Backbone as a chain_set.jsonl record, in Angstrom:
{"seq": "XXXXXXXXXXXXXXXXXXXXXXXXXXXXXXXXXXXXXXXXXXXXXXXXXXXX", "coords": {"N": [[2.43, -30.91, 76.236], [0.95, -27.852, 75.392], [-1.817, -25.713, 75.192], [-4.624, -23.591, 74.314], [-6.941, -24.606, 73.478], [-8.904, -27.309, 74.099], [-9.466, -29.34, 72.312], [-7.193, -29.45, 70.705], [-5.448, -30.754, 72.257], [-6.078, -33.349, 72.4], [-5.607, -36.916, 72.138], [-2.49, -38.6, 72.216], [-1.998, -39.961, 75.226], [0.12, -40.225, 76.909], [1.582, -37.953, 77.238], [2.057, -34.899, 79.071], [-0.607, -32.665, 79.449], [-1.395, -29.371, 79.218], [-3.775, -26.912, 79.725], [-4.302, -23.736, 78.829], [-6.116, -21.235, 80.463], [-8.815, -19.635, 78.934], [-11.207, -17.402, 77.43], [-12.923, -18.943, 75.809], [-12.721, -21.519, 76.916], [-13.302, -21.572, 79.552], [-15.567, -22.652, 80.635], [-15.274, -25.338, 80.894], [-15.508, -27.975, 83.06], [-13.971, -28.989, 86.208], [-14.198, -31.71, 86.514], [-14.506, -32.591, 83.866], [-11.987, -31.81, 82.884], [-10.31, -33.499, 84.312], [-11.182, -36.002, 83.412], [-10.314, -35.849, 80.778], [-7.654, -35.714, 81.126], [-6.348, -33.273, 81.487], [-4.548, -30.401, 82.616], [-5.316, -27.418, 84.069], [-4.003, -24.173, 83.518], [-3.105, -20.801, 84.269], [-1.148, -18.954, 83.75], [2.327, -18.409, 82.673], [3.983, -18.774, 84.852], [2.732, -20.703, 86.423], [2.962, -22.852, 84.689], [5.733, -23.131, 84.721], [6.109, -23.934, 87.4], [4.886, -26.414, 87.408], [6.375, -27.869, 85.548], [8.992, -27.717, 86.455]], "CA": [[1.672, -30.15, 75.259], [0.293, -26.667, 75.964], [-2.688, -25.053, 74.253], [-5.818, -22.99, 74.916], [-8.093, -25.352, 72.947], [-8.854, -28.696, 74.578], [-9.463, -30.227, 71.13], [-5.819, -29.561, 70.175], [-4.669, -31.571, 73.209], [-6.587, -34.754, 72.36], [-4.675, -37.903, 71.592], [-1.401, -39.136, 73.032], [-2.269, -39.878, 76.658], [1.355, -40.327, 77.674], [2.144, -36.615, 77.397], [1.357, -33.951, 79.985], [-1.403, -31.749, 78.657], [-1.738, -28.173, 79.943], [-4.781, -26.075, 79.074], [-4.336, -22.318, 79.283], [-7.463, -20.693, 80.611], [-9.202, -18.591, 77.97], [-12.677, -17.158, 77.418], [-13.625, -20.059, 75.115], [-12.647, -22.797, 77.591], [-13.489, -21.434, 81.011], [-16.76, -23.409, 81.051], [-14.935, -26.734, 81.05], [-15.518, -28.259, 84.509], [-12.82, -29.747, 86.73], [-14.448, -33.127, 86.24], [-14.166, -32.823, 82.444], [-10.557, -31.686, 82.745], [-9.735, -34.741, 84.879], [-11.511, -37.108, 82.472], [-9.513, -35.698, 79.538], [-6.233, -35.696, 81.495], [-5.865, -31.915, 81.266], [-4.241, -29.573, 83.784], [-5.59, -26.008, 83.753], [-3.012, -23.195, 83.943], [-3.514, -19.431, 83.911], [-0.01, -18.144, 83.319], [3.552, -19.154, 82.494], [4.561, -19.102, 86.193], [2.117, -21.995, 86.796], [3.599, -23.835, 83.843], [7.073, -23.32, 85.255], [6.004, -24.699, 88.66], [4.492, -27.786, 87.049], [7.422, -28.534, 84.746], [10.287, -27.755, 87.124]], "C": [[0.963, -29.028, 76.009], [-0.535, -25.999, 74.888], [-3.846, -24.43, 75.017], [-7.099, -23.632, 74.371], [-7.958, -26.801, 73.353], [-8.774, -29.655, 73.395], [-8.062, -30.456, 70.597], [-4.971, -30.442, 71.083], [-5.119, -33.04, 73.23], [-5.519, -35.659, 71.749], [-3.687, -38.316, 72.652], [-1.573, -38.917, 74.527], [-1.015, -39.947, 77.49], [2.009, -38.991, 77.919], [1.356, -35.811, 78.42], [0.617, -32.942, 79.104], [-1.881, -30.573, 79.541], [-2.679, -27.322, 79.153], [-4.733, -24.684, 79.669], [-5.777, -21.844, 79.357], [-7.695, -19.564, 79.64], [-10.713, -18.495, 77.993], [-13.436, -18.343, 76.862], [-13.513, -21.411, 75.801], [-12.925, -22.717, 79.094], [-14.72, -22.171, 81.506], [-16.509, -24.906, 81.186], [-14.756, -27.022, 82.575], [-14.231, -29.016, 84.922], [-12.976, -31.237, 86.466], [-14.089, -33.468, 84.788], [-12.669, -32.761, 82.226], [-9.856, -33.0, 83.173], [-9.98, -35.917, 83.931], [-10.67, -37.056, 81.221], [-8.011, -35.667, 79.84], [-5.57, -34.343, 81.29], [-5.571, -31.23, 82.617], [-4.453, -28.11, 83.374], [-4.502, -25.116, 84.336], [-3.496, -21.804, 83.481], [-2.376, -18.523, 83.476], [1.244, -19.009, 83.227], [4.261, -19.511, 83.802], [4.01, -20.462, 86.641], [2.745, -23.104, 85.972], [4.977, -24.167, 84.35], [7.04, -24.175, 86.52], [5.712, -26.184, 88.382], [5.664, -28.521, 86.407], [8.763, -28.638, 85.492], [10.218, -28.299, 88.488]], "O": [[0.446, -29.224, 77.109], [-0.037, -25.739, 73.792], [-4.037, -24.693, 76.204], [-8.204, -23.248, 74.755], [-6.984, -27.457, 72.983], [-8.088, -30.674, 73.471], [-7.764, -31.536, 70.089], [-3.87, -30.836, 70.697], [-4.594, -33.854, 73.99], [-4.667, -35.231, 70.97], [-4.01, -38.374, 73.838], [-1.324, -37.824, 75.036], [-1.086, -39.738, 78.701], [2.92, -38.902, 78.742], [0.156, -36.013, 78.608], [1.17, -32.434, 78.129], [-2.66, -30.758, 80.476], [-2.402, -27.029, 77.99], [-5.069, -24.469, 80.833], [-6.556, -22.034, 78.423], [-6.883, -18.645, 79.529], [-11.406, -19.376, 78.501], [-14.485, -18.71, 77.391], [-14.131, -22.374, 75.346], [-12.788, -23.71, 79.808], [-14.895, -22.302, 82.717], [-17.413, -25.661, 81.546], [-13.954, -26.38, 83.253], [-13.526, -29.59, 84.092], [-11.994, -31.939, 86.223], [-13.456, -34.488, 84.515], [-12.122, -33.564, 81.47], [-8.962, -33.513, 82.499], [-9.084, -36.725, 83.687], [-10.34, -38.096, 80.651], [-7.193, -35.601, 78.923], [-4.386, -34.263, 80.962], [-6.26, -31.459, 83.611], [-3.825, -27.632, 82.429], [-4.118, -25.27, 85.495], [-4.182, -21.659, 82.47], [-2.603, -17.456, 82.906], [1.247, -20.171, 83.635], [5.052, -20.453, 83.842], [4.753, -21.281, 87.181], [3.031, -24.181, 86.495], [5.361, -25.335, 84.41], [7.879, -25.061, 86.68], [6.237, -27.073, 89.052], [5.903, -29.689, 86.713], [9.57, -29.524, 85.209], [11.239, -28.389, 89.169]]}, "num_chains": 1, "name": "protein.A"}
């Protein structure tokens, strides 16, 4: 799952959850990301590296 809103990535913990960095989510700490099982990405190249 890929989105720029952490709320949209809630739920199914078995899927990989990628959070695109955006103005409205840049204040989410690394600790919070880890707790929610999110991986922060800034561009599609990062997504490609993670998925391939």
